N, C-alpha and C positions, 0 to 999 in steps of 0.2 A: 803718136796718135793720142789724142786727148779723149775721144769718145767713139764708141761704135754704136751706130743706130741701124736697126734692121728696118728696111722699108722697100718700097717698090722703086722701079726705075723712074717713075714719074715723080716720086717724092725726092729722089736724088736730083733730078733736073730742077725741081722747085727750089731746093737748097742752093744749087749752083746759081740760079737766077737771083735768089734773094741776097746772096752774098757776092755777087759778081764784082762789085767794087773792091772786094778784099782778095779776090782770086789772084794767084800768081801763075803757077803752071800745073797742069794735070789736076790732081785731087788736093792740091795745096792752097792754103789761104793765109793771108797775113792776119795776125791775131788782133783784130780791132775789137772795140768794146761790144758792139752788137753781136759779133760772132761769138765772143767769149760768154756773153749772157746766154745765148742760144745753147752753147755747149754745156753750160752749167745746168740749164733746165733739163737737157737730155740726160745728163749724168744723174740728176736727182731722180728722174723717172726710173732709170736703171737700178739705182740703189733701193728705191721703194720696192721694186719687183724682187730683188735679191732678198730683202728683209722679209717680205711676205713668204717667199719660198722657204726661207730658213725657219720661220714660225710654223708654216705648214708641215715641214719636215719634222720639227720637234714634236708637234701635236700628234702626227702619225706614229712616230717612234714610241711615244708614250702610250698610245692606244694599243699598239702591238705588244708592248711590254705587259700591259694590263691583261691582254688576252692570253698571253703565255703563262701568266700566273694562275689562271683559272683552270 
């Protein structure tokens, strides 16, 4: 698995239609350039979310530590 994308069944159908020419069987696709570009975009979105959560966590942790000092 190269990427996990949360979405509706309609979104999944859209992806299957969009990359129909690359589809092999079931949920598997041949790694053509268009598909790999799409995967990289989805991975970038995921890592942006993870980075934001990490920053939010560190900020919250710092605020809690400051409150505990009072």
